[in-house]
N, C-alpha and C positions, 0 to 999 in steps of 0.2 A: 671850640674843641673839635677835632676831626672825628669822623665816624669810628675809625679804628681805635682812637684813644678813648672814645665814649664806651665802646664795646669792652675794652680792657678794664675800664673802671667798673662796669656792670659785673663782669666776671669776678673781679676782685671782691666786690661787695657780696656776691653770691657765696663765694668761698668763706668769707669772713662771717657771714650770718650762719652758715652751716656749723662753723667752729664754735660760735657763741652759743648756738642752740645745744650743742653737746655739753658745753661747760655749765649751762644753767638749767639742766634737766630737772633739778629739784625745786626750782623757783617757777611755779606755774604761771604767775602773772607775766614775768619777763619772757618766759618761753612762748606764751601766746602772742605777745607783741612781736617777738622775733620771727615766729612762724608766719605771721601775717605779712611781714616785710619780705620774707623768703618766698611766700606764695605769690606775692604781687609781681615778682620778677621771674618766676619759674618759666612761664610761657616764653618770655623774651630769651632767656638763657637756652631753652630748647631750640628755638629758631637759630640762634647764634651757633649752637653746636652743629645743627644740620648744615648751616652755611660753611662751616669750617671743614666738615667732612667732604662737601662738594669741592671746596678749594683743594683739598688734599688729593682727591681723585683727579682733578684737572692737572695738578702738578705731575702726577704719575703718567698721565696720558701724554702730556707735553714731552716728557723724557722719552717715552716710547717713540714719538714722532722724530726725535733727534737721531734715531738709529738708521743709518744709511742703508742697511740691509733689510729694512722692514718690508714684508710682503705687501704689494700694491693693494690687494683686496682687503688685507687687515688695516692698511693705511686709511682706506675709505671708511671702514667701520669706526676706527679711532677718531677720524675727523668728524664724523656724524655724532659720535658720543661727546666729543668736546663741545660741539655747537649746542647740544641738548643741555649739557652741564652748565655752560655759560648762561643760558636762558634761566636755568634753575637758580644760579647764583644771583642773577639780577632780581628775580622775583623775591628771593629770600632777603636780599638787601632792602628792597622796598618794604617788605613785611617788618624788618627790624626797625627801619625809620618810623613806620607807622606806630609801632609799639612804643617807640621812644618819644614820640610827640606828646607833650603834656595834654592830658585829657581835660575836656570841659567838665568841670565839677557838676554842672547843672544837667548834663546829658541824661542822667538816670531819673531826673525829676518828672513829675506830672507837669502839665502845661495849662496856663490860663490863656485863652484865645479871645481877643477883642476885635470886633469888626465894626467899622463905621462907614456909613454912606458918604461918598465924596461929592465931586462935581457931577451934575447931570439930573438934578431934581428927583422926580418920582422914579425914574429909570435907575438912578444910582441906588435908591433904597431897595428896589427889586433885585438888583445885582448883589447888594450886600446880603439880602435874604438868601439868594442862590448860593453864595459862598458859605454862609453859615450852615446851610443844608449839606453842602459838599463836604465840609469838615465833619459834620455829624455822621454822614455816610462812610467817610474814610475811617472814622473811629470805629464804626460798626464792622467794617471790613477787617480791621486789625484786632478786633475783639477788645477794644478799649471802652471804658465807661465815659459817657458824655453827659455831664451835668450842666444844665442851663443855669447860669447865675443871674442873667438879666437880659431882657429884651425890651426895646423901646420901639413899638410898632407905629407906623404912620399911615395905615390903611392900605387897601388894594394888595395886601400881601407883602408890603415892603417894610423895611426897618430902618430907623435912623441909626441905631447902634445895638449891639448885642454882645454878650460875653458868655463863655462856658469854661468849665474846668474839665480837662480831658485826662483821665487816669489810666495808667497801664505801664507796661514794661518799656522803659526808655522813650517815653512819649516826646519829651523835649528834644531829644537828639534827632527825631524824625521831622518835627514841625518847626524847628528854630529858623529855617531858611524861608519860611512863609511870610515873615514880616515885611511889609512894604506896601506899595500902591499896586493894586490889581486893576487892570483896565478892561472894559468890555466894549466890543463893537457889534451892534445888532440893531434891528428895527424894533423900537419899543412897542408894547401892546397898545399904547395910547396914540401911536403915530399912524394916521390914516393914509399918508402919501407914500408910505413904504420906504422912507428915507432912513439910512443907517445913522445912528447916533453913537457917540463915544461918551461913556460914563466911567466913573471910578469908584472904588471902595478901598479903604485902608484896613490892613490886617496887622495886628500886633500880637506876637506870641511871647509869653513870659514864662519863665520857670516858676512853678508853684513854690512859694516859700513857706516853710513851717516856722513856728515860733523859735525853734532852736537855731534857724538860719539867720534870723533877724529880730532883734529886740526893738520894739517901738516904744518910746517914752510917751506915756499918756498925756504929759503936759504939752507935748508937741501937736496934740490933736484938738481940733474944734469940731464938735459933734452937734449937728442940728437934726431935729426930728420934725416931720411935717406929714400932712395927709398925702397919701399916694394918689397920683392922677394917671388916667389912661389916655388913649388917643382922643383928641378933640377936647381935652381938658376935663372930661368926666371923671369924677372921683371913683376910684376902685373900691374904697371903703371910707367910713366916716371916722376912723381912728387915726391917730398920728403914728402910723407904722413905718413910713418911709424914713430913711436915714441918709444924711449927707455928712461925710467925714472929710475934713480938710486937714492935710498934713502941712502945718504952718511953715516949717523950714524949707520945704520944696515947692509948696503951692499946689501939690497934687490934690485933686478933688475926686471923690468917689461917691456916687449916688446909687442907692439900692432901694427898690420899692416893690419888687416882685412878690415877696412873701407877705402874708397878712400879719406876721409877728414881727414886732420891732426888733426883738432879740435876734431872730433869724436874719433879718436884713442887715443888722450890724455885723453879724458873723461873716456874712458873704462880702460885705463892703471891706472888712478888715482883711479878708483873704486876698481880695484884688489889690488893696493898698499895699499889703506886705509884699506881694509879688512884683508890683511896679517898683517899689523901693529896692528890692533885692536885685532886680534886673538893672537898675541904674548903677548900683555898686559893682555888679558883675561886669558891665560894659566899661566902666571906668578902669577896672583892673585889667580887662582884656586890652583896652586901648593903650595902657601903659606898657604892656608886654609886646604889643604889635606896633612896630615902627610905621608900617604902611597899611592902613585899613583897606586900601584899594586892592590888596592882594587876596582879600577874602571874598567868598561867594556871598556878598551882601553884608552890609554893616548892621542889619537889624533896625535900621532907620525907617520909620514908617513913611517918610517922604520920598523914598527911593522907589522908582517905578520898576517892578520886577517881572510882570507877566501880563500878556494880552490874551483875551479870550475872544476870538472872532467867530461869531455864530454863522454868518453867511458862508464862510469857507470851512466851517467845522474844525478849526484849528486852535491850538493853544501854543503860544510862544513864550519861552522863558528867556528874557533878554540877557541874563547874567552868564549863561553858558551857551548862548546861540542855539537853543533847542527848540524845534518846532515839531509838534505831533498833531496829526489829523485824527484825533480821538476825543474831540470835545465832549460828546455825550458820555463816554466811559469815564472821562475825568470828572465831570460834574456829578457822576454817580458814585464817586469816591474811589473805586477800584483803580481806575486809570491814573489817578493822582499818585499812586505808589511808584509808578515808573518815573515820573518827574522827580519825586523826592529822592529816589534811589540814585538817579544820575547827579543830583545836586550834592548828595553826600559823597559820591565817588569823585566828583570834580573838586570838592573841598579837600578830600584826602590827598588827591594827586597834587594839588597846589601846595599843601603842607609838606609833602614829601619833597617836592621840587625846591622848596625854600628851607629845607632842613639844614641846621647848622650845628647839630650836636648839643650836648649839655654844656652849660657854662661852668 
């Protein structure tokens, strides 16, 4: 369906909802439902109205330009006004397309972030720890809550893997493009010759799923309890507080041992499991809607290399949008990361606008 036909359909719906609201004023339940639908498209209708006003103004000015007796000075002013209105019309059209693009239902959710050391031995573990701190600081910068769910430390300040729940306004919409392989190029602290090493860590960002989002059948779960163990195999405590939950249909395994209470470890493990299953279903649905995943700013696949952090040059490069910033310290402190994320969001929106086909 063309954009013009889609706009006509939206305006018809807007008029119809207004009429239905007037007719069912005595039915509070129906009125509330209709009011929500009406409110959901109100912003879009306002932009459409503004665009039509601009088009009407353009038509008037074009008619003025057809007058052979038009004063040359006035002609210049009209030409300038036409150019300005054309730019306004283009911006309003982009805004309309953006408002018409189906929203990611997970955007307003909190996020579960999971980080794992990749290739590179101890240096990969140190880099994974650096990334975990970076996201913690970014959460602080945006005034989000950062709750550590799990950390598996491996000594010298490195981690094998770690996870956290980040809560706040629209967290997932900001962090969803962070999933993938992050690569670091630097001289490890254990390197005496000063040689630069390349190491990796993987990041997975999942929308936090509530019980209302996803029901898990208890019969699909295999739950094991064990003693929690720390770095080097030392027991953290002598009770069987650690929990391992296996989701039998998918084979997903979640281990949680950071809490001393078996009940708390089970709650955290279920939170992670539910979010992983929800993300699997969300991506299946998204893949069915998108014919070509390559058009997107990253598929969310943790095997996709997305970014390189080069310490000797003080730069960070995001390979998906060909962005390089020489602000590595600020990015690792969290605040500078906001610039990359903002540009990723803008690139994704521009891509969706460019591939807009209207409503089916």
